[in-house]
Backbone bond lengths (Angstrom), bond angles and torsions (degrees), N, CA, C in turn:
res aa  C-N    CA-C-N  psi(-1)  N-CA   C-N-CA  omega(-1)  CA-C   N-CA-C  phi
1 M - - - 1.432 - - 1.528 107.70 -
2 R 1.334 115.10 135.62 1.457 122.21 177.53 1.517 109.14 -142.80
3 N 1.318 114.01 154.73 1.465 120.92 176.07 1.524 112.52 50.02
4 V 1.319 116.94 37.88 1.464 120.47 179.53 1.523 108.83 -76.77
5 A 1.315 115.98 127.23 1.464 122.06 178.19 1.521 108.47 -121.11
6 L 1.313 116.43 122.03 1.458 122.43 177.04 1.523 106.99 -105.35
7 H 1.333 116.76 119.99 1.462 121.97 -173.78 1.521 113.21 -99.74
8 V 1.329 117.23 -1.59 1.464 122.81 176.63 1.517 108.20 -136.28
9 I 1.319 116.71 162.33 1.465 120.34 -179.43 1.523 111.49 -77.25
10 R 1.344 116.40 -39.33 1.468 120.94 -177.30 1.518 110.56 -135.82
11 L 1.329 115.63 153.40 1.467 121.53 175.26 1.527 112.13 -106.20
12 D 1.319 117.52 -18.19 1.466 120.51 -173.24 1.530 114.31 -87.63
13 D 1.322 118.31 0.95 1.459 119.32 -179.50 1.537 112.80 -114.46
14 L 1.328 117.15 18.03 1.457 121.61 -179.91 1.522 110.54 -88.21
15 D 1.326 116.56 144.18 1.472 120.79 -178.96 1.526 112.71 -82.15
16 A 1.323 117.55 -33.22 1.464 121.44 -176.77 1.531 110.86 -85.16
17 D 1.338 116.15 162.15 1.463 121.82 177.56 1.523 110.64 -65.07
18 L 1.324 115.77 149.81 1.458 121.77 172.70 1.523 108.52 -90.66
19 V 1.313 116.32 139.41 1.459 122.16 177.56 1.527 106.83 -124.32
20 A 1.322 116.67 132.08 1.470 121.42 -179.77 1.521 109.40 -122.22
21 A 1.333 114.67 145.63 1.462 120.15 177.00 1.520 108.73 -145.19
22 A 1.326 115.67 149.55 1.462 121.78 176.67 1.521 108.12 -140.31
23 E 1.319 114.75 144.72 1.454 120.75 178.41 1.524 108.88 -131.19
24 R 1.309 115.46 130.66 1.467 120.13 177.82 1.529 109.12 -69.18
25 V 1.325 115.59 127.36 1.461 121.71 -179.45 1.521 110.75 -95.89
26 T 1.316 115.91 -45.97 1.460 121.56 -178.35 1.519 108.82 -160.30
27 G 1.319 116.08 168.74 1.451 119.38 177.01 1.503 112.01 170.76
28 D 1.322 114.44 162.16 1.454 121.71 175.39 1.526 107.28 -135.18
29 G 1.289 118.28 -156.91 1.457 121.22 -177.46 1.509 114.89 -69.52
30 S 1.343 118.57 -16.69 1.457 119.47 -174.86 1.527 114.70 -125.22
31 T 1.317 118.86 -15.14 1.462 121.90 -178.25 1.528 109.88 -140.18
32 V 1.328 115.94 138.69 1.462 121.56 177.41 1.529 107.73 -131.33
33 M 1.343 116.96 136.38 1.458 121.06 177.67 1.525 109.64 -113.84
34 Y 1.336 115.55 133.38 1.456 122.92 179.14 1.522 110.52 -121.54
35 E 1.327 117.08 146.01 1.454 122.46 165.00 1.523 105.58 -100.18
36 F 1.325 116.99 138.08 1.455 119.81 -177.20 1.525 110.41 -135.48
37 S 1.319 114.93 159.69 1.456 120.66 174.07 1.522 109.63 -152.26
38 V 1.316 114.76 153.65 1.459 122.87 174.94 1.521 106.13 -127.93
39 W 1.338 116.37 132.27 1.449 118.64 178.83 1.512 110.26 -140.68
40 S 1.328 114.77 167.68 1.455 122.37 179.80 1.520 107.76 -151.35
41 A 1.314 115.91 131.42 1.469 120.84 179.51 1.528 111.25 50.72
42 Q 1.306 116.53 44.39 1.466 125.12 177.09 1.525 113.69 64.32
43 Q 1.337 118.06 19.10 1.461 122.23 175.01 1.524 108.31 -112.90
44 T 1.331 116.28 125.39 1.459 119.80 175.83 1.520 108.70 -70.41
45 L 1.332 115.89 127.68 1.453 121.73 -177.54 1.523 112.21 -104.13
46 L 1.331 115.63 -33.74 1.456 121.79 -172.32 1.517 107.94 -156.00
47 S 1.334 116.76 139.60 1.459 119.64 176.35 1.517 109.04 -153.03
48 G 1.331 115.85 161.29 1.455 119.89 179.21 1.518 111.49 168.62
49 R 1.330 114.09 -164.90 1.462 121.90 178.09 1.521 109.13 -128.36
50 A 1.312 115.32 147.20 1.467 120.87 178.58 1.516 109.14 -134.13
51 S 1.316 115.84 136.64 1.465 121.86 174.47 1.516 108.48 -106.32
52 I 1.321 115.63 134.59 1.457 122.58 179.98 1.529 107.74 -116.52
53 V 1.330 116.15 128.87 1.465 121.04 176.66 1.520 107.87 -100.06
54 V 1.326 115.77 123.24 1.452 122.39 -177.88 1.522 107.88 -97.16
55 T 1.332 116.44 125.40 1.455 120.79 178.75 1.513 109.99 -128.63
56 G 1.302 115.68 123.04 1.458 120.42 174.49 1.505 114.50 65.50
57 S 1.298 116.00 -175.51 1.451 123.72 179.44 1.515 108.90 -116.82
58 P 1.324 118.83 144.08 1.461 119.63 178.07 1.518 113.20 -66.21
59 H 1.353 116.48 -11.52 1.465 120.36 -179.01 1.524 112.35 -99.76
60 E 1.329 117.05 7.27 1.473 119.37 -179.64 1.501 110.84 -82.12
């Protein structure tokens, strides 16, 4: 996780539904980077970037 910005103190006390989205920014065979955000009622609540390390195959 990098550049994580939390724009509210809590997420569990909101009345509206939470919506999450992620978009792949870059990646190769072993690492993938995503930008993500969570919002509610058109207000951004949380955003940042996440790197995922891919190891092996689930069928190995």
